[in-house]
N, CA and C atoms as an extended XYZ file, in Angstrom:
210
Properties=species:S:1:pos:R:3:atomname:S:1:resname:S:1:resid:I:1 pbc="F F F"
N         0.865       -1.167        0.016 N   GLU     1
C         0.015       -0.039        0.040 CA  GLU     1
C         0.875        1.293       -0.011 C   GLU     1
N         0.803        2.109       -0.923 N   ALA     2
C         1.659        3.300       -1.060 CA  ALA     2
C         0.839        4.574       -0.422 C   ALA     2
N         1.586        5.372        0.241 N   THR     3
C         1.048        6.475        0.807 CA  THR     3
C         1.987        7.708        0.410 C   THR     3
N         1.367        8.851        0.428 N   SER     4
C         2.124       10.010        0.104 CA  SER     4
C         1.756       11.038        1.185 C   SER     4
N         2.792       11.849        1.503 N   VAL     5
C         2.755       12.858        2.521 CA  VAL     5
C         3.288       14.179        1.942 C   VAL     5
N         2.565       15.236        2.036 N   ALA     6
C         3.056       16.496        1.467 CA  ALA     6
C         3.097       17.566        2.618 C   ALA     6
N         4.256       18.092        2.732 N   ASP     7
C         4.463       19.223        3.785 CA  ASP     7
C         4.512       20.499        2.935 C   ASP     7
N         3.628       21.501        3.413 N   LEU     8
C         3.618       22.767        2.712 CA  LEU     8
C         4.192       23.758        3.650 C   LEU     8
N         5.226       24.457        3.238 N   CYS     9
C         5.847       25.608        4.061 CA  CYS     9
C         5.800       26.869        3.305 C   CYS     9
N         5.252       27.931        3.890 N   ILE    10
C         5.265       29.202        3.228 CA  ILE    10
C         6.142       30.186        3.964 C   ILE    10
N         7.063       30.623        3.232 N   TYR    11
C         8.112       31.600        3.819 CA  TYR    11
C         7.675       32.878        3.126 C   TYR    11
N         7.683       34.030        3.999 N   SER    12
C         7.239       35.226        3.518 CA  SER    12
C         8.265       36.349        3.807 C   SER    12
N         8.400       37.355        2.847 N   ASN    13
C         9.059       38.544        3.070 CA  ASN    13
C         8.145       39.612        2.720 C   ASN    13
N         8.588       40.870        2.567 N   GLN    14
C         7.735       41.941        2.372 CA  GLN    14
C         7.033       41.956        1.067 C   GLN    14
N         7.612       41.358        0.014 N   GLN    15
C         7.051       41.438       -1.355 CA  GLN    15
C         6.748       40.157       -2.040 C   GLN    15
N         7.197       39.135       -1.503 N   GLN    16
C         7.047       37.798       -2.173 CA  GLN    16
C         6.780       36.785       -1.326 C   GLN    16
N         6.082       35.752       -1.746 N   HIS    17
C         5.750       34.490       -0.969 CA  HIS    17
C         6.308       33.304       -1.810 C   HIS    17
N         7.066       32.553       -1.093 N   ASP    18
C         7.663       31.353       -1.847 CA  ASP    18
C         7.042       30.182       -1.221 C   ASP    18
N         6.587       29.180       -2.060 N   ILE    19
C         6.037       27.931       -1.616 CA  ILE    19
C         7.023       26.840       -1.848 C   ILE    19
N         7.425       26.092       -0.869 N   ILE    20
C         8.299       24.968       -0.958 CA  ILE    20
C         7.523       23.758       -0.556 C   ILE    20
N         7.386       22.778       -1.498 N   MET    21
C         6.712       21.576       -1.099 CA  MET    21
C         7.539       20.344       -1.176 C   MET    21
N         7.500       19.562       -0.153 N   SER    22
C         8.206       18.287       -0.114 CA  SER    22
C         7.326       17.125        0.009 C   SER    22
N         7.451       16.244       -0.992 N   MET    23
C         6.563       15.000       -1.100 CA  MET    23
C         7.343       13.792       -0.687 C   MET    23
N         6.828       12.927        0.155 N   GLU    24
C         7.410       11.662        0.425 CA  GLU    24
C         6.675       10.543       -0.298 C   GLU    24
N         7.491        9.640       -0.902 N   TYR    25
C         6.832        8.516       -1.585 CA  TYR    25
C         7.730        7.232       -1.466 C   TYR    25
N         7.175        6.129       -1.558 N   GLU    26
C         7.791        4.830       -1.583 CA  GLU    26
C         8.669        4.649       -2.647 C   GLU    26
N         9.738        3.757       -2.594 N   PRO    27
C        10.577        3.497       -3.661 CA  PRO    27
C         9.880        2.845       -4.849 C   PRO    27
N        10.270        3.376       -5.997 N   ARG    28
C         9.704        2.842       -7.253 CA  ARG    28
C        10.863        2.500       -8.301 C   ARG    28
N        10.874        1.478       -8.948 N   LEU    29
C        11.877        1.189       -9.922 CA  LEU    29
C        11.856        2.222      -11.057 C   LEU    29
N        13.086        2.607      -11.550 N   THR    30
C        13.096        3.555      -12.684 CA  THR    30
C        13.596        2.675      -13.844 C   THR    30
N        14.141        1.516      -13.644 N   GLU    31
C        14.486        0.611      -14.792 CA  GLU    31
C        14.019       -0.782      -14.357 C   GLU    31
N        13.475       -1.521      -15.231 N   PRO    32
C        13.039       -2.953      -14.871 CA  PRO    32
C        14.158       -3.820      -14.442 C   PRO    32
N        14.053       -4.669      -13.547 N   LEU    33
C        14.978       -5.651      -13.144 CA  LEU    33
C        14.972       -6.857      -14.112 C   LEU    33
N        16.160       -7.355      -14.279 N   LYS    34
C        16.417       -8.528      -15.101 CA  LYS    34
C        15.745       -9.765      -14.361 C   LYS    34
N        14.894      -10.542      -15.122 N   ALA    35
C        14.206      -11.630      -14.463 CA  ALA    35
C        15.091      -12.747      -14.030 C   ALA    35
N        16.178      -13.121      -14.716 N   SER    36
C        17.088      -14.076      -14.341 CA  SER    36
C        18.467      -13.961      -14.820 C   SER    36
N        19.416      -14.528      -14.221 N   TYR    37
C        20.787      -14.490      -14.722 CA  TYR    37
C        21.255      -15.898      -14.859 C   TYR    37
N        22.031      -16.137      -15.895 N   ILE    38
C        22.712      -17.448      -16.133 CA  ILE    38
C        24.223      -17.211      -16.010 C   ILE    38
N        24.800      -17.705      -15.011 N   ILE    39
C        26.281      -17.473      -14.825 CA  ILE    39
C        26.969      -18.838      -14.478 C   ILE    39
N        28.166      -18.966      -14.697 N   ARG    40
C        28.878      -20.111      -14.353 CA  ARG    40
C        29.413      -20.050      -12.931 C   ARG    40
N        29.399      -21.141      -12.182 N   GLU    41
C        29.888      -21.041      -10.744 CA  GLU    41
C        31.227      -20.459      -10.646 C   GLU    41
N        31.341      -19.555       -9.624 N   GLY    42
C        32.569      -18.977       -9.474 CA  GLY    42
C        32.875      -17.737      -10.250 C   GLY    42
N        31.985      -17.407      -11.202 N   GLN    43
C        32.165      -16.215      -12.068 CA  GLN    43
C        31.442      -15.008      -11.458 C   GLN    43
N        32.006      -13.893      -11.643 N   PRO    44
C        31.307      -12.668      -11.010 CA  PRO    44
C        29.989      -12.380      -11.748 C   PRO    44
N        29.156      -11.617      -10.989 N   VAL    45
C        27.916      -11.127      -11.669 CA  VAL    45
C        27.713       -9.785      -11.165 C   VAL    45
N        27.253       -8.951      -11.972 N   LYS    46
C        26.990       -7.532      -11.575 CA  LYS    46
C        25.449       -7.323      -11.457 C   LYS    46
N        24.953       -7.006      -10.243 N   LEU    47
C        23.586       -6.725      -10.033 CA  LEU    47
C        23.254       -5.330       -9.864 C   LEU    47
N        22.330       -4.697      -10.499 N   SER    48
C        22.101       -3.301      -10.346 CA  SER    48
C        20.530       -3.135      -10.194 C   SER    48
N        20.232       -2.045       -9.406 N   CYS    49
C        18.798       -1.614       -9.181 CA  CYS    49
C        18.731       -0.139       -9.139 C   CYS    49
N        17.950        0.351      -10.113 N   ARG    50
C        17.840        1.894      -10.083 CA  ARG    50
C        16.437        2.132       -9.690 C   ARG    50
N        16.348        3.094       -8.705 N   PHE    51
C        15.027        3.406       -8.116 CA  PHE    51
C        14.983        4.886       -7.609 C   PHE    51
N        13.774        5.363       -7.431 N   ASP    52
C        13.618        6.730       -6.997 CA  ASP    52
C        12.834        6.590       -5.663 C   ASP    52
N        13.079        7.363       -4.755 N   ALA    53
C        12.312        7.439       -3.494 CA  ALA    53
C        12.538        8.769       -2.708 C   ALA    53
N        11.696        9.113       -1.901 N   ASN    54
C        11.925       10.301       -1.051 CA  ASN    54
C        11.164        9.934        0.321 C   ASN    54
N        11.864        9.711        1.396 N   PRO    55
C        13.346        9.985        1.478 CA  PRO    55
C        14.146        8.870        0.777 C   PRO    55
N        15.335        9.161        0.341 N   ARG    56
C        16.224        8.273       -0.337 CA  ARG    56
C        16.433        7.002        0.463 C   ARG    56
N        16.456        5.839       -0.053 N   GLY    57
C        16.608        4.599        0.588 CA  GLY    57
C        17.857        3.786        0.199 C   GLY    57
N        17.949        2.651        0.695 N   ASP    58
C        19.165        1.780        0.265 CA  ASP    58
C        18.662        0.534       -0.248 C   ASP    58
N        19.298       -0.232       -1.137 N   VAL    59
C        18.955       -1.481       -1.594 CA  VAL    59
C        19.582       -2.598       -0.855 C   VAL    59
N        18.760       -3.610       -0.494 N   GLN    60
C        19.357       -4.771        0.194 CA  GLN    60
C        19.073       -6.014       -0.684 C   GLN    60
N        20.201       -6.684       -1.039 N   TRP    61
C        20.026       -7.966       -1.848 CA  TRP    61
C        19.872       -9.084       -0.887 C   TRP    61
N        18.980      -10.017       -1.319 N   LEU    62
C        18.692      -11.214       -0.472 CA  LEU    62
C        18.849      -12.443       -1.360 C   LEU    62
N        19.387      -13.603       -0.693 N   LYS    63
C        19.363      -14.882       -1.342 CA  LYS    63
C        18.591      -15.880       -0.419 C   LYS    63
N        17.585      -16.454       -0.881 N   ASP    64
C        16.654      -17.382       -0.053 CA  ASP    64
C        16.243      -16.624        1.275 C   ASP    64
N        15.924      -15.318        1.120 N   GLY    65
C        15.471      -14.592        2.328 CA  GLY    65
C        16.532      -14.083        3.282 C   GLY    65
N        17.784      -14.344        2.910 N   ILE    66
C        18.894      -13.931        3.821 CA  ILE    66
C        19.745      -12.913        3.108 C   ILE    66
N        20.026      -11.804        3.860 N   PRO    67
C        20.844      -10.801        3.158 CA  PRO    67
C        22.151      -11.240        2.658 C   PRO    67
N        22.573      -10.719        1.560 N   ILE    68
C        23.852      -11.103        0.967 CA  ILE    68
C        24.881      -10.084        1.555 C   ILE    68
N        25.986      -10.550        1.983 N   ASP    69
C        27.060       -9.765        2.546 CA  ASP    69
C        28.107       -9.455        1.512 C   ASP    69
N        28.275       -8.342        0.997 N   PHE    70
C        29.243       -8.000       -0.095 CA  PHE    70
C        30.501       -7.685        0.589 C   PHE    70
C-alpha cells in the first residue's frame, strides 16, 4: 500500500511569497529488473537496481530470504 505525505511551508518577506513543497513517496523502480541471470559457478555477476524514493533509501540484496554480505 503506497502512501504520500506532502508538507507545505510558506516563507514570507515583504514582497514575495515562496512555496516549498516536499513530497514523500515509497521506492519505485526507474528501470526494470532482469528476471534471471545465467552464470557459471565462481564467475562474477553485476547486479544493479535503479530506483527513486523520497526520502532516499538503500537497496538490500537477499538470497533465499537472507541478506547477501558484499
